Backbone bond lengths (Angstrom), bond angles and torsions (degrees), N, CA, C in turn:
res aa  C-N    CA-C-N  psi(-1)  N-CA   C-N-CA  omega(-1)  CA-C   N-CA-C  phi
1 M - - - 1.472 - - 1.472 113.67 -
2 A 1.364 114.27 152.95 1.504 115.66 179.40 1.471 112.51 -69.07
3 A 1.287 116.81 156.24 1.583 118.88 -176.67 1.444 106.15 -136.94
4 G 1.338 118.65 154.26 1.384 123.80 171.10 1.565 114.10 -61.33
5 I 1.262 118.81 159.63 1.427 119.10 179.26 1.596 105.52 -103.68
6 T 1.359 113.56 138.43 1.462 119.52 173.70 1.456 113.06 -89.83
7 E 1.392 114.64 163.77 1.455 116.04 176.58 1.450 114.26 -61.67
8 A 1.319 117.88 -37.39 1.458 120.27 177.25 1.574 112.46 -64.78
9 E 1.318 114.83 -41.91 1.497 114.82 175.45 1.528 112.74 -63.32
10 L 1.282 114.76 -37.22 1.519 116.38 179.94 1.584 109.49 -64.41
11 L 1.375 115.85 -40.98 1.372 116.89 179.55 1.501 110.99 -63.01
12 E 1.232 117.59 -33.16 1.589 121.23 -176.78 1.521 105.38 -67.89
13 M 1.387 113.86 -40.37 1.555 118.87 -177.65 1.542 105.15 -62.92
14 V 1.282 117.32 -45.68 1.565 115.87 -176.40 1.430 112.68 -68.74
15 I 1.341 117.05 -39.20 1.516 118.56 173.85 1.427 114.76 -62.06
16 A 1.318 116.06 -35.82 1.535 121.94 -177.63 1.579 110.20 -66.68
17 M 1.305 114.47 -20.82 1.489 116.61 176.25 1.518 110.97 -64.41
18 D 1.406 116.21 -36.28 1.433 123.03 174.86 1.472 108.21 64.03
19 V 1.417 121.21 44.94 1.394 123.27 178.32 1.550 111.57 -125.47
20 M 1.314 117.15 0.88 1.520 119.45 178.61 1.482 108.99 -148.24
21 K 1.339 115.02 164.82 1.442 119.73 -178.92 1.550 110.01 -74.48
22 R 1.291 117.29 156.33 1.456 120.19 -171.35 1.544 112.21 -60.09
23 A 1.323 119.15 -36.91 1.437 121.05 178.04 1.514 113.09 -61.64
24 D 1.381 113.70 -36.96 1.482 120.28 177.57 1.597 107.25 -72.62
25 A 1.231 115.87 -37.54 1.438 117.94 -177.46 1.582 111.06 -67.16
26 V 1.340 115.88 -34.57 1.460 119.22 175.83 1.463 111.08 -64.52
27 I 1.365 117.02 -46.44 1.496 121.29 -179.37 1.523 112.65 -61.56
28 Y 1.380 114.71 -40.72 1.418 121.79 -174.37 1.552 111.21 -73.21
29 S 1.370 117.61 -38.18 1.388 124.69 -178.90 1.615 107.78 -71.93
30 Q 1.293 113.33 -35.19 1.556 115.69 173.84 1.493 112.73 -62.49
31 Y 1.361 113.60 -43.01 1.457 119.25 -178.92 1.565 110.22 -63.10
32 L 1.297 115.39 -45.25 1.565 120.32 -178.18 1.575 105.62 -64.30
33 F 1.296 118.08 -44.68 1.440 121.14 -176.78 1.547 113.99 -59.99
34 T 1.399 114.15 -42.43 1.449 123.71 179.37 1.582 107.32 -63.93
35 Q 1.384 115.00 -45.77 1.453 119.15 -173.54 1.602 108.84 -68.06
36 S 1.252 116.81 -35.91 1.472 122.06 179.68 1.519 112.06 -68.90
37 Q 1.291 115.88 -43.08 1.448 120.48 -179.25 1.619 111.77 -65.89
38 A 1.351 110.99 -36.75 1.454 117.43 -179.59 1.536 112.77 -60.76
39 H 1.402 115.26 -25.93 1.475 116.68 -179.87 1.568 111.19 -102.89
40 R 1.321 120.31 0.15 1.515 121.90 -174.37 1.422 111.23 -62.24
41 A 1.412 120.93 -51.88 1.334 123.66 -178.87 1.538 116.43 -54.86
42 E 1.331 112.76 -44.34 1.453 119.14 177.71 1.448 111.00 -64.35
43 L 1.342 119.97 -40.51 1.484 121.45 174.32 1.496 116.32 -61.18
44 V 1.345 114.74 -43.09 1.551 119.99 176.79 1.440 112.03 -61.14
45 A 1.300 118.36 -42.55 1.457 125.69 -176.54 1.580 105.54 -64.94
46 L 1.304 114.70 -45.53 1.540 118.02 -175.77 1.550 109.11 -64.68
47 H 1.318 114.40 -42.23 1.510 115.28 -178.26 1.541 110.63 -68.63
48 Y 1.270 118.37 -38.87 1.392 121.43 -178.95 1.509 115.08 -64.59
49 E 1.319 113.45 -37.71 1.487 119.53 175.89 1.566 110.57 -68.98
50 T 1.314 115.41 -40.75 1.405 122.48 -178.76 1.660 108.15 -62.78
51 I 1.346 113.83 -46.29 1.420 120.31 -179.18 1.554 108.29 -58.54
52 K 1.284 115.29 -53.66 1.496 121.05 -178.50 1.514 110.56 -55.25
53 A 1.344 114.58 -46.13 1.467 117.06 -174.48 1.431 113.89 -69.07
54 S 1.333 123.06 -16.44 1.525 125.21 -176.47 1.526 105.25 -96.58
55 M 1.307 120.38 -3.98 1.469 122.07 177.38 1.488 114.07 -82.43
56 T 1.311 116.18 145.58 1.405 122.15 179.92 1.598 108.23 -123.64
57 G 1.295 114.43 158.96 1.486 120.45 179.76 1.543 113.03 75.10
58 I 1.347 114.94 -161.63 1.478 117.13 -175.44 1.540 106.67 -83.51
59 V 1.322 111.70 134.01 1.518 120.01 -179.04 1.531 105.50 -118.65
60 D 1.395 112.24 117.02 1.518 115.88 -175.44 1.548 106.03 -91.46
61 K 1.325 114.80 -176.35 1.552 123.96 -176.14 1.473 107.44 -72.19
62 V 1.217 120.32 -33.80 1.448 122.75 177.92 1.510 113.05 -61.69
63 V 1.270 114.37 -50.93 1.477 122.64 174.78 1.516 110.93 -55.48
64 L 1.305 116.86 -48.59 1.456 122.01 -177.67 1.602 109.75 -64.17
65 K 1.302 116.97 -34.77 1.414 121.82 177.47 1.535 109.42 -63.41
66 E 1.358 113.99 -45.20 1.486 118.80 178.54 1.598 110.91 -65.92
67 A 1.361 112.33 -33.69 1.421 113.26 178.26 1.589 111.19 -64.86
68 E 1.394 116.38 -36.63 1.380 119.84 176.07 1.486 114.63 -59.40
69 R 1.410 113.35 -41.75 1.441 124.89 179.19 1.583 109.22 -59.61
70 L 1.274 113.02 -53.67 1.473 122.08 -176.35 1.487 109.36 -66.25
71 A 1.257 119.72 -34.07 1.460 120.80 178.18 1.488 110.81 -64.47
72 A 1.351 117.48 -43.16 1.468 122.40 175.38 1.491 110.29 -59.21
73 I 1.346 118.58 -45.00 1.397 123.40 -176.95 1.625 110.58 -63.31
74 A 1.306 111.75 -40.67 1.499 115.66 -179.03 1.487 108.76 -69.65
75 A 1.289 119.03 -37.82 1.516 120.13 -179.77 1.455 110.81 -66.32
76 D 1.363 118.24 -39.05 1.409 122.20 178.78 1.495 114.30 -67.40
77 S 1.318 110.84 -33.69 1.522 115.58 177.56 1.483 114.08 -70.32
78 L 1.373 113.04 -32.83 1.446 118.18 -178.46 1.555 110.53 -74.58
79 I 1.369 115.33 -39.61 1.500 121.25 170.89 1.497 114.23 -54.62
80 K 1.326 112.33 -45.52 1.465 117.87 178.16 1.554 113.79 -63.76
81 D 1.300 114.63 -39.55 1.467 119.72 172.68 1.517 116.91 -60.48
82 F 1.383 108.28 -42.82 1.474 114.69 175.56 1.503 114.44 -56.25
83 I 1.368 109.91 -50.59 1.492 116.66 -173.33 1.529 110.01 -68.46
84 Q 1.325 118.76 -37.95 1.516 122.31 175.04 1.533 108.71 -59.19
85 A 1.394 117.57 -46.01 1.476 121.64 -175.41 1.598 106.34 -63.77
86 E 1.241 116.36 -41.42 1.433 117.18 -177.70 1.523 113.11 -67.60
87 L 1.343 112.33 -40.47 1.498 118.49 -179.69 1.636 107.48 -62.46
88 N 1.309 112.81 -45.36 1.417 118.91 -176.50 1.552 109.23 -63.38
89 A 1.294 118.15 -38.64 1.471 121.80 -175.26 1.603 105.46 -70.55
90 M 1.326 113.88 -45.20 1.521 117.21 -176.55 1.452 109.45 -69.31
91 G 1.369 119.53 -40.38 1.482 116.67 176.81 1.471 118.53 -60.39
92 K 1.324 114.63 -38.66 1.527 121.62 178.90 1.568 106.83 -67.49
93 V 1.278 121.68 -44.05 1.444 121.58 178.21 1.498 113.11 -65.20
94 I 1.285 118.96 -39.66 1.445 119.56 -178.65 1.565 107.04 -71.19
95 A 1.336 117.89 -38.76 1.438 119.38 -175.85 1.561 107.51 -68.77
96 K 1.230 119.07 -34.98 1.501 126.50 -178.20 1.511 103.27 -65.06
97 G 1.376 116.54 -49.75 1.402 119.16 -175.34 1.522 116.55 -62.55
98 L 1.319 109.80 -35.96 1.566 116.86 179.56 1.471 105.17 -69.05
99 K 1.373 122.85 -40.43 1.368 124.35 -173.43 1.537 109.31 -67.45
100 E 1.326 116.68 -36.35 1.447 122.11 -179.68 1.530 115.59 -83.31
101 G 1.322 113.19 -0.97 1.464 120.26 179.65 1.563 115.09 71.52
102 L 1.300 116.01 25.58 1.442 118.75 -176.88 1.543 110.28 -71.23
103 H 1.287 116.28 150.83 1.518 122.06 173.67 1.536 107.28 -67.45
104 P 1.315 119.72 148.13 1.447 126.15 177.21 1.485 110.17 -48.95
105 F 1.350 119.36 -40.11 1.426 120.06 -176.15 1.452 111.90 -68.93
106 E 1.357 120.60 -31.92 1.412 124.73 171.89 1.487 113.29 -63.04
107 V 1.412 115.49 -44.17 1.458 121.66 178.00 1.457 107.66 -58.81
108 A 1.328 119.16 -46.52 1.489 124.89 -179.09 1.459 110.98 -55.20
109 K 1.338 117.94 -39.74 1.513 121.38 -178.81 1.451 110.14 -66.91
110 I 1.323 117.77 -39.23 1.462 123.79 -179.98 1.527 109.09 -65.91
111 L 1.286 115.31 -42.12 1.469 118.19 178.49 1.561 112.81 -65.29
112 T 1.257 114.39 -37.47 1.525 115.61 171.99 1.572 111.15 -63.74
113 L 1.237 116.31 -39.84 1.500 119.87 179.76 1.495 111.77 -60.50
114 V 1.343 121.26 -37.97 1.453 123.07 -174.54 1.514 111.11 -95.30
115 D 1.256 117.24 3.12 1.514 121.37 -179.60 1.443 114.51 -48.89
116 K 1.362 114.12 126.70 1.498 119.75 176.28 1.549 111.85 83.91
117 L 1.287 120.80 -6.76 1.461 124.58 173.34 1.502 111.43 -93.62
118 D 1.247 120.89 145.01 1.432 124.53 174.08 1.536 109.35 -75.17
119 G 1.323 115.13 171.46 1.439 118.63 -178.17 1.527 116.59 -51.48
120 P 1.330 122.53 -55.72 1.381 121.77 179.09 1.484 118.59 -55.25
121 R 1.439 111.71 -47.10 1.425 115.30 179.05 1.472 110.33 -68.82
122 G 1.255 123.88 -37.11 1.431 125.66 174.48 1.519 112.34 -55.34
123 A 1.273 116.41 -40.86 1.514 119.88 178.93 1.515 109.41 -69.77
124 R 1.361 116.24 -35.99 1.576 118.80 179.08 1.454 106.37 -63.80
125 L 1.404 123.36 -41.76 1.313 126.20 -174.13 1.592 110.91 -66.11
126 L 1.320 113.16 -45.98 1.429 118.61 177.31 1.548 110.74 -60.04
127 K 1.255 118.69 -43.98 1.447 125.20 -178.13 1.567 108.13 -64.29
128 Y 1.314 114.52 -38.02 1.553 116.81 176.65 1.472 110.27 -62.99
129 K 1.360 113.03 -45.37 1.526 116.38 -177.80 1.434 111.25 -60.89
130 E 1.326 119.42 -42.68 1.436 124.26 -176.38 1.632 107.97 -65.19
131 S 1.300 118.81 -32.60 1.429 122.83 177.20 1.502 116.79 -66.97
132 L 1.361 110.28 -19.58 1.504 114.85 -179.94 1.548 113.75 -95.27
133 E 1.234 112.17 -8.26 1.517 118.58 179.35 1.570 108.01 -82.11
134 G 1.301 114.87 137.77 1.458 121.96 177.02 1.503 116.05 79.94
135 I 1.366 114.92 17.23 1.494 116.74 173.74 1.488 111.49 -114.93
136 G 1.270 120.87 21.91 1.444 128.10 174.39 1.522 117.57 85.75
137 L 1.347 114.76 15.45 1.517 118.36 176.20 1.544 106.70 -84.22
138 T 1.293 112.14 154.84 1.466 120.02 171.06 1.539 110.45 -83.69
139 D 1.326 115.81 161.15 1.543 116.42 179.53 1.385 112.56 -60.05
140 A 1.397 119.99 -33.39 1.501 121.28 177.23 1.519 109.35 -67.96
141 Q 1.251 120.08 -42.86 1.465 122.35 179.11 1.588 110.38 -58.64
142 I 1.339 113.75 -44.91 1.491 120.93 -179.25 1.477 110.00 -61.93
143 A 1.388 116.97 -46.32 1.385 124.52 -178.06 1.622 112.40 -60.00
144 A 1.361 108.51 -40.63 1.567 114.61 -176.83 1.528 107.85 -70.04
145 R 1.320 121.84 -41.66 1.395 124.93 177.78 1.439 112.94 -67.03
146 V 1.291 117.50 -38.31 1.633 119.14 178.26 1.475 104.91 -68.31
147 E 1.370 122.50 -43.35 1.417 118.91 -177.34 1.547 112.90 -62.56
148 V 1.320 117.93 -35.21 1.475 121.65 177.98 1.557 106.37 -65.91
149 Y 1.307 118.10 -44.00 1.507 116.77 -176.54 1.534 111.46 -71.64
150 K 1.407 119.20 -30.89 1.368 122.37 177.44 1.530 111.56 -62.87
151 K 1.394 113.75 -44.21 1.440 118.57 179.53 1.500 110.62 -60.51
152 A 1.246 123.07 -38.17 1.371 131.43 176.45 1.508 111.27 -64.82
153 L 1.384 118.03 -39.60 1.467 117.97 179.64 1.540 107.29 -77.91
154 L 1.271 125.76 -28.84 1.370 129.63 178.83 1.564 105.90 -67.05
155 E 1.359 115.99 -45.66 1.513 113.81 -179.20 1.439 108.13 -70.53
156 E 1.291 123.32 -34.12 1.518 121.91 175.20 1.501 110.70 -57.26
157 R 1.372 113.44 -43.83 1.488 114.86 178.58 1.478 114.37 -65.75
158 R 1.331 118.03 -42.00 1.447 119.39 177.40 1.514 114.48 -61.26
159 K 1.284 115.82 -38.92 1.496 119.04 175.59 1.507 113.57 -66.06
160 T 1.351 114.38 -35.97 1.485 117.55 174.92 1.448 112.58 -64.10
161 I 1.384 116.62 -43.96 1.469 119.31 -178.64 1.427 109.63 -68.83
162 A 1.334 119.06 -38.60 1.521 120.90 179.76 1.478 110.44 -58.66
163 R 1.373 113.39 -48.38 1.426 118.70 -175.88 1.553 113.13 -66.87
164 T 1.290 117.43 -36.32 1.430 126.02 178.92 1.509 107.02 -66.25
165 E 1.315 122.13 -49.69 1.394 124.28 -170.54 1.601 108.10 -76.67
166 M 1.282 119.83 -27.46 1.451 123.15 175.25 1.526 106.91 -66.03
167 R 1.262 117.99 -43.99 1.531 120.95 179.74 1.539 109.36 -65.42
168 R 1.339 116.85 -39.82 1.456 115.55 174.48 1.454 118.07 -64.18
169 A 1.322 119.54 -37.93 1.346 123.05 178.26 1.582 110.10 -66.55
170 I 1.250 114.70 -44.79 1.522 117.35 -178.29 1.491 111.25 -67.49
171 A 1.318 117.42 -39.41 1.468 122.87 172.80 1.490 114.50 -56.71
172 T 1.325 112.49 -43.48 1.431 118.54 -178.56 1.575 109.55 -64.94
173 A 1.360 116.49 -42.08 1.433 120.09 -179.76 1.536 106.33 -68.67
174 D 1.261 126.07 -38.98 1.547 126.75 170.64 1.552 109.97 -50.07
175 T 1.313 112.67 -48.17 1.505 118.65 -169.25 1.495 105.50 -68.90
176 M 1.383 120.39 -43.65 1.435 122.30 173.94 1.518 117.51 -55.09
177 Q 1.349 113.16 -40.10 1.411 122.70 -179.66 1.517 113.17 -69.61
178 A 1.399 110.52 -41.21 1.487 117.20 176.94 1.475 111.70 -63.65
179 A 1.377 118.61 -39.68 1.424 120.43 179.32 1.463 108.73 -70.14
180 A 1.293 122.01 -36.68 1.504 119.86 176.58 1.515 112.68 -64.60
181 A 1.389 114.79 -26.97 1.482 115.39 179.53 1.587 110.61 -88.92
182 G 1.366 116.44 4.45 1.417 115.54 171.50 1.580 115.47 109.51
183 A 1.296 115.67 6.04 1.449 117.52 179.77 1.512 109.65 -72.31
184 K 1.392 113.75 140.35 1.494 122.09 -171.97 1.491 108.18 -101.96
185 F 1.350 116.00 -38.82 1.452 123.64 -175.22 1.472 115.99 -128.10
186 K 1.386 115.83 165.69 1.450 118.48 176.82 1.585 104.99 -135.71
187 V 1.258 116.35 151.81 1.521 121.03 179.88 1.512 108.18 -130.73
188 W 1.334 113.22 131.08 1.520 121.81 173.43 1.458 108.87 -72.43
189 Q 1.353 115.57 136.27 1.517 122.15 178.15 1.551 109.30 -128.50
190 S 1.348 118.23 114.24 1.425 125.00 177.62 1.519 108.96 -91.83
191 T 1.282 116.55 176.57 1.489 119.91 -174.59 1.570 106.61 -89.34
192 G 1.351 113.96 -7.13 1.503 117.97 173.72 1.579 116.27 75.52
193 D 1.255 114.88 22.24 1.529 115.16 -177.49 1.537 107.46 -117.82
194 A 1.392 112.96 -175.66 1.447 116.72 -175.14 1.472 112.73 -75.54
195 A 1.270 121.31 -9.53 1.465 124.87 -177.75 1.592 113.60 -86.46
196 V 1.287 113.91 -6.82 1.441 119.18 177.92 1.441 111.80 -62.71
197 S 1.378 122.20 131.97 1.404 128.50 -176.76 1.476 111.55 -69.40
198 E 1.283 120.15 158.20 1.470 124.94 173.15 1.483 114.46 -55.91
199 E 1.399 114.46 -44.01 1.446 120.13 176.65 1.541 115.66 -60.84
200 C 1.369 113.71 -43.27 1.399 116.65 178.37 1.537 115.99 -72.44
201 E 1.311 112.82 -28.62 1.432 122.44 173.10 1.573 109.70 -65.23
202 A 1.263 116.49 -37.46 1.497 120.19 178.82 1.590 110.48 -73.63
203 N 1.361 112.20 -41.30 1.449 113.90 176.25 1.531 113.07 -58.24
204 E 1.357 113.63 -43.74 1.527 117.95 179.72 1.541 110.87 -63.36
205 A 1.281 117.13 -35.85 1.424 121.25 -177.24 1.479 113.12 -67.90
206 Q 1.386 119.82 -19.36 1.434 122.28 177.67 1.529 115.86 -68.17
207 G 1.377 113.00 -22.70 1.497 115.72 -176.43 1.532 110.93 72.87
208 P 1.364 114.43 -155.46 1.439 113.90 177.88 1.506 116.02 -70.02
209 I 1.272 116.89 135.75 1.541 120.42 177.56 1.529 106.46 -126.93
210 P 1.333 117.45 159.24 1.468 120.03 175.48 1.447 114.46 -56.55
211 I 1.307 119.09 136.61 1.475 125.20 -164.13 1.565 110.35 -61.67
212 A 1.337 118.13 -28.82 1.464 121.99 179.59 1.546 113.85 -81.20
213 D 1.353 115.47 -12.62 1.468 117.69 -172.86 1.506 109.85 -85.20
214 G 1.350 115.02 166.64 1.466 122.51 173.52 1.465 111.66 -97.68
215 F 1.353 116.53 154.54 1.528 121.30 175.47 1.566 110.48 -78.29
216 T 1.223 112.08 169.52 1.544 116.43 -176.39 1.529 113.13 -66.40
217 G 1.380 114.76 -19.21 1.423 117.19 -179.54 1.600 110.59 -80.18
218 G 1.303 120.59 -4.48 1.419 126.22 179.63 1.414 121.34 89.83
219 V 1.468 113.40 14.68 1.431 120.93 172.28 1.528 112.86 -121.56
220 D 1.253 111.80 156.64 1.562 119.98 177.47 1.440 114.52 -81.26
221 V 1.396 112.84 -35.78 1.455 118.17 -176.99 1.573 105.86 -145.49
222 P 1.352 115.39 163.10 1.469 115.41 169.83 1.489 113.78 -66.02
223 P 1.364 119.03 158.66 1.526 126.31 2.17 1.486 113.40 -79.89
224 Q 1.401 114.63 146.09 1.476 121.49 173.73 1.559 107.98 -73.00
225 H 1.358 118.91 -28.99 1.419 124.82 -171.44 1.471 108.42 -157.95
226 P 1.417 119.41 167.57 1.363 117.97 179.13 1.535 112.64 -61.86
227 N 1.291 117.84 142.76 1.466 128.90 179.92 1.608 108.30 65.60
228 C 1.305 117.50 21.90 1.445 121.31 172.00 1.510 108.96 -62.06
229 R 1.355 114.55 135.70 1.530 121.44 178.89 1.495 114.19 -102.37
230 C 1.212 122.83 3.81 1.483 129.74 -170.63 1.538 111.18 -79.18
231 S 1.283 113.97 161.57 1.539 119.05 177.52 1.459 105.56 -141.82
232 V 1.392 115.06 -179.74 1.533 116.66 175.07 1.530 106.95 -130.17
233 S 1.224 116.53 154.68 1.481 122.19 168.41 1.477 111.13 -123.17
234 Y 1.369 115.53 167.61 1.477 117.19 -165.86 1.561 105.72 -123.73
235 V 1.316 114.74 146.36 1.480 121.11 177.29 1.549 110.81 -122.07
236 F 1.291 115.26 124.71 1.507 117.75 -171.87 1.569 116.80 -93.76
237 N 1.370 118.85 -8.00 1.486 119.17 -179.93 1.501 109.13 -156.07
238 D 1.327 115.39 168.30 1.508 118.78 -176.17 1.520 110.64 -66.62
239 L 1.329 117.82 -28.74 1.439 117.61 -177.37 1.489 111.33 -69.48
240 M 1.308 115.94 -39.99 1.441 124.00 177.33 1.619 110.00 -67.60
241 K 1.285 111.05 -26.94 1.511 116.02 -178.78 1.507 110.33 -64.55
242 D 1.313 117.24 -40.84 1.512 117.30 -178.01 1.450 111.83 -60.40
243 A 1.333 115.92 -47.06 1.445 122.63 -179.22 1.498 112.04 -65.68
244 A 1.361 118.50 -34.31 1.410 123.91 173.66 1.533 115.20 -64.78
245 T 1.286 112.53 -34.80 1.430 124.34 -179.58 1.495 109.56 -63.58
246 E 1.370 113.65 -49.04 1.377 120.32 179.02 1.581 115.95 -63.39
247 R 1.297 112.18 -41.36 1.507 119.90 174.36 1.443 111.65 -59.71
248 A 1.408 116.05 -38.19 1.463 120.07 -173.51 1.473 110.09 -72.49
249 K 1.340 117.04 -34.39 1.438 122.92 175.23 1.533 114.12 -64.23
250 L 1.339 110.16 -39.65 1.495 113.72 178.52 1.564 108.84 -69.13
251 R 1.313 121.69 -42.54 1.412 124.32 175.43 1.541 113.87 -56.42
252 A 1.336 113.29 -45.65 1.398 120.03 -174.59 1.568 106.90 -70.72
253 A 1.333 120.66 -33.94 1.479 122.45 173.39 1.522 110.36 -61.01
254 K 1.366 112.85 -44.80 1.481 116.11 -178.15 1.519 111.88 -64.11
255 T 1.214 117.27 -36.41 1.481 121.74 -178.63 1.517 107.94 -65.16
256 A 1.335 114.97 -52.71 1.484 124.28 176.62 1.434 116.66 -50.70
257 A 1.407 111.99 -40.49 1.407 117.75 -175.49 1.593 110.96 -78.24
258 A 1.311 113.22 -33.07 1.518 115.63 172.01 1.485 113.52 -64.59
259 K 1.306 116.86 -38.60 1.444 119.21 -178.63 1.574 111.54 -74.96
260 E 1.269 114.48 -29.28 1.545 120.13 176.64 1.440 107.53 -68.63
261 L 1.301 119.66 -45.34 1.479 123.52 -177.74 1.512 110.59 -64.30
262 Q 1.328 119.92 -41.36 1.413 124.36 177.50 1.580 112.11 -61.72
263 G 1.439 113.83 -34.04 1.438 116.13 177.98 1.471 117.81 -73.93
264 K 1.351 115.19 -12.99 1.497 116.04 -175.66 1.586 109.15 -82.49
């Protein structure tokens, strides 16, 4: 299951980037931790309400208590994803700056530019900015256009996160209801094409697992990652489990074959 990140773990993540002095790493990790905790209660409440809203039928106190626990897990998972994305984006920018021999002040400017964007979107913004240079625009004109594009990328990221987290909350509620109905196992199902991620492929290859367990990718239910297209199905007895295991093997083989074909 996903777990919250501690301040010590966050410091280790920043130090592992190996792009700043330890004193700076301590300050930066403390900043990230404070920021993440400030949003935690809001995220927990949001997940809890979403899980409740997606439930049907009679919902007892035990189920609501479990919903509270799962809401906290989902919030901590999202916080961890946010932090990792920010560290990845920052690390790439710093590494690129060092490679190009930029002055630390210039690297700092770039970091400010990609603030709150994940790695891929940060790279898109920097590439866009570079495309505007040398075509006769003033610095003010470039800055204005970059700001407009950044706002669009931020909105794109927000929508992706919202869509991802809504799916996770609904899938969590579905799993709780399946367990209440007597389901013993759950099975990861990918779309079976070459675009399936390695984590989702590994989850699928597990076949049926106990309904309360987590998949190898570190999540209890889809999505494994933003824009994940996977789902889960439920198995109610051992007899159904054997058939589900065989179907999972066939799906896993189909996914592996599609990815192998694309690699040729």
